[in-house]
C-alpha positions in Angstrom: 146.3 28.9 -74.2 146.2 30.8 -77.5 149.2 32.8 -78.7 147.1 36.0 -78.3 147.1 35.7 -74.5 150.2 33.8 -73.6 153.6 35.1 -74.7 156.3 32.8 -76.0 158.6 34.2 -73.3 159.3 37.4 -71.3 162.4 39.3 -70.3 163.2 42.3 -68.2 164.8 45.6 -69.2 166.7 48.2 -67.0 168.4 51.2 -68.6 171.0 53.7 -67.2 171.1 53.2 -63.4 174.3 55.3 -63.6 175.0 54.6 -59.9 177.7 56.5 -58.0 177.9 57.4 -54.3 177.8 61.1 -55.1 175.4 64.0 -54.6 172.6 64.4 -57.1 172.9 66.7 -60.1 169.6 68.4 -59.4 169.6 70.6 -62.5 169.7 67.4 -64.7 167.3 65.6 -62.3 169.9 62.8 -61.8 170.0 61.0 -58.4 173.0 58.7 -58.7 173.0 57.1 -55.3 169.3 56.4 -55.4 169.8 53.9 -58.2 170.7 51.2 -55.7 167.2 51.3 -54.2 165.5 51.6 -57.6 167.3 48.6 -59.1 166.5 46.6 -56.0 162.8 47.5 -56.4 162.9 46.5 -60.1 164.4 43.2 -59.2 161.7 42.6 -56.6 159.1 43.0 -59.4 161.1 40.9 -61.8 161.3 38.1 -59.3 157.5 37.9 -59.3 157.5 37.0 -63.0 158.7 34.1 -65.1 161.5 35.8 -67.2 164.1 34.3 -69.5 166.6 37.0 -68.5 167.0 40.6 -67.4 169.1 42.9 -69.6 170.6 46.2 -68.3 171.2 48.4 -71.3 174.4 50.0 -70.2 175.6 52.8 -67.8 175.4 50.5 -64.8 177.7 53.1 -63.1 178.2 56.8 -63.5 181.9 56.8 -62.6 184.6 55.0 -60.7 185.4 51.3 -61.0 184.6 50.9 -57.3 180.9 51.8 -58.0 180.5 48.3 -59.5 181.3 46.9 -56.0 178.1 48.6 -54.7 175.6 48.0 -57.5 176.5 44.5 -58.8 175.7 42.8 -55.5 172.1 44.2 -55.8 171.7 42.0 -58.9 172.6 38.9 -56.9 169.0 39.0 -55.5 167.7 38.5 -59.0 166.4 34.9 -59.5 166.8 35.2 -63.3 169.9 35.5 -65.4 171.3 39.0 -65.3 172.9 40.2 -68.6 174.7 43.4 -69.4 176.0 45.5 -72.3 178.4 48.4 -72.2 177.5 52.1 -71.9 179.7 55.2 -72.1 179.6 55.9 -68.4 180.8 52.3 -67.6 184.1 53.5 -69.0 184.3 56.6 -66.7 187.0 54.7 -64.7 190.8 55.1 -64.4 192.8 54.1 -67.5 194.1 50.9 -65.9 190.5 49.6 -65.5 189.3 50.3 -69.1 190.1 46.8 -70.3 188.4 45.1 -67.3 184.9 46.6 -67.6 183.3 43.8 -69.6 184.7 41.1 -67.4 183.6 43.0 -64.3 180.0 42.8 -65.7 180.4 39.1 -66.3 180.0 39.5 -70.1 181.4 36.8 -72.4 182.9 39.6 -74.6 182.2 43.3 -75.4 179.7 42.2 -78.0 177.9 38.9 -78.3 174.7 37.0 -79.3 172.5 34.4 -77.7 169.4 32.4 -78.5 166.2 32.2 -76.5 163.1 30.2 -77.6 164.2 30.4 -81.3 164.9 34.1 -81.2 168.4 35.6 -81.7 169.5 38.5 -79.5 172.4 40.5 -80.8 174.2 42.6 -78.2 176.4 45.4 -79.6 179.3 47.3 -78.0 178.4 50.8 -79.1 181.6 52.2 -77.5 184.1 50.4 -79.6 185.2 53.4 -81.7 185.1 56.2 -79.1 187.5 58.7 -77.4 186.9 57.1 -74.0 186.6 53.3 -74.1 189.6 52.0 -76.1 192.9 51.8 -74.3 195.2 54.8 -74.6 197.1 54.7 -77.9 194.6 52.3 -79.6 193.8 53.1 -83.2 190.1 53.2 -82.5 190.7 56.3 -80.4 192.4 58.0 -83.3 189.6 56.9 -85.6 187.0 58.2 -83.2 188.7 61.6 -83.0 188.6 61.8 -86.9 184.9 60.8 -87.0 184.0 63.3 -84.3 185.9 66.1 -86.0 184.1 65.3 -89.4 180.7 65.3 -87.7 181.5 68.6 -85.9 182.5 70.2 -89.1 179.2 69.2 -90.6 177.3 70.6 -87.6 175.8 67.1 -87.0 173.4 66.9 -84.0 175.1 63.8 -82.7 178.7 65.2 -82.8 179.3 64.8 -79.1 182.2 63.3 -77.2 179.8 61.0 -75.3 178.7 59.2 -78.5 180.6 56.6 -80.5 180.5 54.1 -83.4 180.9 50.4 -84.3 184.1 49.3 -85.8 183.8 48.0 -89.4 184.6 44.5 -88.0 181.7 44.7 -85.5 179.4 46.0 -88.2 180.3 43.1 -90.5 179.7 40.7 -87.5 176.2 42.2 -87.0 175.4 41.6 -90.6 176.6 38.0 -90.4 174.6 37.3 -87.2 171.4 38.6 -88.9 172.1 36.5 -92.0 172.7 33.3 -89.9 169.5 34.0 -88.0 167.6 34.3 -91.3 169.0 31.0 -92.5 167.9 29.4 -89.2 164.4 30.9 -89.4 165.1 33.1 -86.3 163.7 36.5 -85.6 166.2 39.0 -84.2 166.2 41.6 -81.5 169.3 43.9 -81.4 170.3 45.6 -78.1 172.8 48.4 -77.7 173.4 51.3 -75.3 173.0 54.0 -78.0 169.9 55.0 -80.0 170.3 55.0 -83.8 166.7 56.0 -84.8 165.0 58.5 -84.8 168.0 60.7 -85.4 169.0 62.9 -82.5 171.9 64.3 -80.4 172.4 61.0 -78.5 172.6 58.8 -81.7 175.6 56.7 -82.7 178.0 58.4 -85.2 177.4 55.6 -87.7 173.6 55.4 -87.1 172.8 55.7 -90.8 174.5 52.4 -91.8 173.1 50.6 -88.8 169.5 51.7 -89.5 169.9 50.9 -93.2 171.0 47.4 -92.4 168.3 46.7 -89.8 165.5 48.2 -91.8 166.4 46.1 -94.8 166.3 42.7 -93.0 162.8 41.1 -92.7 163.8 39.0 -89.6 164.9 42.0 -87.5 162.0 42.9 -85.3 163.3 45.4 -82.8 166.3 47.5 -81.6 166.3 48.3 -77.9 168.6 50.9 -76.3 169.1 53.4 -73.5 171.5 56.4 -73.3 168.9 59.1 -74.0 167.2 59.2 -70.6 163.9 60.8 -71.8 163.1 57.7 -74.0 162.0 57.6 -77.6 160.4 55.4 -80.3 160.7 55.1 -84.0 160.2 52.7 -86.9 162.3 52.1 -90.0 161.3 49.3 -92.4 159.6 46.6 -90.2 162.0 47.3 -87.3 160.8 49.0 -84.1 163.4 51.2 -82.3 162.7 51.6 -78.6 164.7 53.9 -76.3 164.1 53.1 -72.7 164.1 55.8 -70.0 166.9 56.1 -67.5 166.6 54.8 -64.0 168.9 57.5 -62.6 166.5 60.3 -63.4 164.2 61.7 -60.8 164.6 61.4 -57.0 162.0 58.7 -56.4 160.3 57.5 -59.6 161.6 54.3 -61.2 161.7 53.2 -64.8 162.0 49.6 -66.1 160.0 47.2 -68.2 159.0 43.6 -68.9 159.0 42.7 -72.5 156.5 39.9 -73.6 157.3 38.3 -76.9 154.4 36.8 -78.9 154.3 35.3 -82.4 152.6 38.4 -83.9 153.7 41.2 -81.6 155.9 42.4 -78.7 154.2 43.8 -75.6 156.3 46.2 -73.5 154.9 46.5 -70.0 156.3 49.7 -68.6 156.7 50.4 -64.8 157.1 53.8 -63.2 158.1 56.4 -65.8 158.5 53.8 -68.6 155.8 53.6 -71.2 153.8 50.5 -72.2 153.8 49.8 -76.0 152.6 47.2 -78.4 154.9 46.5 -81.3 153.4 44.6 -84.2 155.5 42.0 -86.0 
């Protein structure tokens, strides 16, 4: 088959299940308990396709470490590899569990990269410098408080306690991973919980440096995220920025996607409330 009709590979995307066994927040249109059924329905669809993996873009739970015990078994029905990254709500757990979240999700480390079919996927931990994810007393908490205060003083739209930033160390690692991919002739897709572009109230505190880096590298094709449940899209340089809609929103409508990677484009096949898009490379 020609490249125009047959993708190089496909993967699934789920964003923000935010599961908890609690009553819905009707004013925000969030139905936390219903995410078990919605994730199961998405998995049923995914199991009908040949996929390289399925990534959940953070906020697997809304609160309470025990919520993982209810939702993670749902993923066991997935016949593909289930991959995760960390969202802000995944740290809405007691202080004693903060250091265990990544391991509970089966992640190799809080941020990591992997190869599929000659493409490099770079998975960020957008919560590293925050006022909620680092252990009590960690210097990243103090740094986060300083960054937040500076942004609030400027009246920045993203100056919220539920946003965060990369450490300088992780930002340097991101640059190194992109450079190694370029040397190896690999195209790159970056994944994170938080949006960075277009600018908005849900954006990372250090969005500017992240966008500048990604937009300047010719091999970076796309940045995929959740966090802002209404979804969004933007472009900077040759990089597409896609914000997927949240599963937790609405009582019955689902939102998930299958991403088809071709040599010249990426096709996003949206299900439920999620939009379909064609991203040219």
